[in-house]
Structure formats: C-alpha cells, structure tokens
N, C-alpha and C positions, 0 to 999 in steps of 0.2 A: 458372321456378324455378331458382335457382343453387345447386348442390350443392357440398359441401366438396371443395376441390382440383380442381374441374372445369377442363378446358382441354386444350391440346395440348402434349405433352411429348416431347422427344427422349429415347429410350432410349440414354443416352450411351455412346459407345464408349470404349475405353481406349487411351491412348498408351503404346507400349512401345518400349524401346531395341532396337538391332539384336541384342542378345544375348537378347532376350525378357523382360528385367526391366522393372518399371514405370518409366515416364519422366515425372516431374513436368513437365519442360519441354515434351514433346510433348503431354501432357495439357492444359497451359495453351494451347497453340496451337489444339488442337481446341476447347477450351471457348470461346475467343474467337470462333471462327467460328460455333459453334452459337448462342451467346448473342445474336448480333446479327440473328437471323432473325425475331424477333417472336413466338416461341412463349411459352407460359405459363411453362415452366420445364424442368427436367432431371430425368430418372429415372436415378439413379446406382447403378452396381454390379449391374446386371441381366445377363441373358444376352447382350445386345448389347455389354456391356462385358467379355465373356469371363470372367464371375465364377466360373464353374465350373472355370476353369483357373488362377485366382489364389488365393493364400493369404490368410488373414485379415489379416495385417499389410499386405499390398498394398492390400486393400480399404479398410482404415482410412486408409491414406495417401491413397488416391484421394478418399475422402470429405473429407479435410481440404483438399486442393488445390482441389477443386471449390467447396467452401464459401468459400474465399478469393477465387475468381474470380467468383462468381455475382451479386454486386450485388443487385438487387431480384428476380431470378428465383426462382421457387418451386422448392425442391428436395425431391424424394422419394427416400429411400434404400432401395434394394432390399437386404434383409438376410437373405434366405433362404439357408441353408447346410445341409449334411448334418447338422450337429450343432446342436441347439437352443441349446446353450451358446454357440456361436459366433454364432448369430443374435442372441441377446440382447446379446452384447458389441457387435456391429455396431449394433444398435438404440440402445443407450445412448450410444455414441459419436456417432451422428448427432444424437441429441437434444441432446447437449452442444454440438455445432457449430451448432445453430440450424436444422436441417432442419425443413421444415414437415410432413412425413409420412414414413411407412414403407411398405414393401411387402415381400412375401415369397412365393416359391414354396412350395408345400406340401412337406413332407419326402418324398423319393422315392428315397433310396439303397437302400431295402428296400421290399417290397410292403406298405406300411402300410395299415391299415384306415381307413375313414372316421372311426371313433371316435378313432383315434390322430391323424389329421390335425386333427380338431376340437380335441383336447387340445393339440396343438402351437400352434395359433392362439390358444387361450384363454390359454396361458402367455405367448406373445409379445406379445399385445395388452396384457397387464397389466404388461409390463416397463417401459414408459414411458407418458407422457401423450399421445404423438403419435398422430394418426389413422393407422390401418393399412389398406392396400389389399391385399386377398387376391388371389391370382393363380391363375387357371384356365388351364392351358396343356398340354393332353394331348400335343402333339407333343414336349414336353420331359420330362414326368413319366411318360409311358407309359400313362396312363389318365385319364379325366375324373373329377372329384369329383362324387358324387351330388348331384342337385338339392336334396334336403332337407338334406343336410349343408352345402352351400353357403349355403343360407338360414339355417341355424342359426349358421354362422360369421359371416355378415353381421349377425346380431342381437347379437353380442357387443359389450360397451360401447364399446370404442375402435376398432371396425372401421367405417371410413367407406365402404368400397365394395369394388369388384372390378375387376381388370384381366382382361378376357375375351379370350383369344387362342385362339379355337376357331371352327370354321365351323358349329357347331350353332346356327343362328340361332333355331330354335324355343326352345332352352334360354335363349338371351339374352332373348327376348321374355317368357318365363315369369319369369325373374329380375327383369326390369324391372317386371312387374306385382306380384310378391310383395314386392319391396324398393323401394317407390316413393321413399323418402327417401335411398337409397344412391347414391353416385357410381359409375357404371359407365364404365370406359374400354374401348375396343375396340383390340385389338392387332395386327390384320392390316392393314398399311399399304395394300396393294393393293386392299382392298375396304372401306376405312373408311366410305365412304358408306353401305354396307349396314348397318353397325352403328349409324351415326348415325340412320338412318331408323327403326330399332327402339328408339331411345331412349338410345343411348350419350351420355354427357356430355362426351366428349373422347377423344383417342387418345394412345397411347404407342407410338412406333415407331422402328425402327432407321434407316430411310431419312430420318427427320426430321432426323438429324444433318447430312446434306448438303442436303436439299431442304425444310428447315423452312419457308421462305417459301411454298412450294407448299402445304404442309399448313395453314398459317395461312390462306391464301387459300381453300382448300377448306372450311375450317370457316366462314369468313365467308359463302361462297356458300350453304352449308347453312342457316346462321342466317337469311339473308335470303330463303330460299326460291327461290333461283335454281338450279333443278335442272339446266338445260342447262349452266351454267357448272360446277356441281359434277361432272357427268358428264365434262366435258372435262378437268378437272383430275385426276379420279380415273383417267382413261385414261392420262394422262402418268405417273402413279405406277405403274400396272400395267405399262407398257412398261419402266420402270426396274427394277422388281422382277423381271420376266421375265428380263432380262439377268443380274441378280444370282443367280438360281437356277441359271444355267449355270456361273457362276464359283465359287459358294459365297457365301452372303450376306455374311459378315464379311470374308473375304479380298477379295471384290469391292468392298465399301465402302471398305476401306483403300486399294485400288488407285485407286478414284475420287478419294479425297482426295489421293493422290500426284499424280494427273493434274491437279489444280488447284493444286498447289504446297504442299500441307500434308502433311508426312511424320509419320504417327502410328505408324510401324513396321508390321511384319507381324503376323499373328495368331500366338498362342502355339501351339507344338507340343502335340498332334499335328494341329491344324487347318491344312489346306493349301488352296491354290488348286486347284480341280477341273480346270482346263484349263491348257495350257502358255502360252497367249497372253492370259491374264486381264488383264494390265496394258494391253495394246494394245486389247483389247475395251472396257475401261472408259474409256480415253483417248478412243476414238472416240465412246462413248456420251455423255460429258459435253460433247462438242463439238456434239452435235445441237441445233439451235435450240430445240426444245421443252423440252429439259433445261437448256441453258445459260442461258436467260432467268431461271431460278429460283435460280441459284447466287449466293451472297452475294459 
C-alpha cells in the first residue's frame, strides 16, 4: 500500500552567511548536493533548518529558493511557528509555490492543552488544500501529545499523517494500527530501521542531507527484506550520529559539509559547537571509508 507523500526526505538545513543572515547562494549549493542523492524529496523549514532561530521573512525566502531548485523532487514545507498567524502565512506561501505538502510542530511556546493543540491543527489544515503532516517530537516541545489527541488530529480532513520523532515505539505501533491509512514518517535517523519494522512509510532526517544515498539504500534493503544489509547500513548511520551528538548535531553537520568543500555557514547564535575541535573531528569522520563511500 502506497500512502500519500511516503518516502525518504532530507530535513533540509539552511545556508547562512558569515554574519548569520540567510544566504540564497549557500542554500543553492546545499540544495544541489542534497537533490542528487536519490531521496524522495526535501522537508523545508524544520528544526534541522534552524527554523526556530529564523524569522518569517527568512523562512519565506528559503521556501522560494528551494522551490526554484527542486525540479521533480517532492517538497514538504514545515510551517510550525509560535504564532498560528505566521504558520498560516507560511502555509499559504508554500501552496502558492507548488509545494506538495505541509508539516508543523504543535504550538509549544506556552504549556498548551491537548484541546488547544487540536484546535491549532484544525485551523492550520483548513488554511490550504495541501496535505498536512503532524509532528510529534517531545524532545523539542517538552511533552508528548496524548495518543487520543493525536488520533483525533490525524482524522482531520487535510491531515495526511504524522512525523514521529520519539522513542516510544509502543505508541508508534498503536498509531499504525489506529490510523491504517495515514502516512507515518520516523524521525530518528540512527534507529530508522526500528520505525520501519513497526510500519513507518518513510523517514525525515537531518543526516539525510549529507548521507542521503545511505538512507535511500537502507530503505531499499528494508523494502526487499534484506535484514542483514539494513542492519549494516543502520550501523553506519548510528556511528555518524554518535559523533554528531558530541559536537552538537547541527554544528557538526555544517562542519561535515565544510569538510567536503560545501560551505553552508555556521549555525545561528546562540547555537554553538560543543567541542573545540569539532571541525577536525568531522573532517576525520567523513574520511572514514564506511562514511566516505556514501558521500555524493
């Protein structure tokens, strides 16, 4: 069964100038690299793109640049913002640019109730005709959304599915059973195989930016039932992510891109590298044979 928007998507990073402002040129260099890796498409304007540190005008500009670059790639715009008004503005702009779908973090700038979160998604899904992917990510929002609330949200007319970035695998299995027609993406790169085994229809991840070919191959191994190959590829992903956790995920990813000759700038303040030798660590990591073979 093929579900709407299913597949493997890079949670696209953002190119920044040396002064921290949005850089269309660096974004285009990043887009060119990511788009040639054989993924289904790009997930634009999410946490991996530092969206919480960008203003709405920058996010709108990024949507436009990526739309110009994308060719036949499927584009999903993350439009979650602290203000529902800003979310709707981002959603409508993505629809005008020809994006295939939307996604959004739940509102989390205050301790909103499940009823308020449901109301947010009800209004957002009605703002355009695009399919909407809900986002469950407790490490970002500070709390999980209740199971029954998630099911109610996923039953809304324009809601196509869910990006599930949680290690609560039992909850994932319950959602798969209760929402059999919904598209479920799994968001932890280093254990994607676990989510796929429990019925995820695809993945959306940060490290897909650099290692998209690896994740495309992992998906093929899963689809063909080659468990040994899937485990081998997942282990390479886990080694890479383990190194990133020491440097900080996004600062480390940007250092890895610098190491292969693509300058997408530094992360926006106050996000910093966690170690003094982060660039050296990532330069060494991308030269390791098991990593280097997957670089485009």
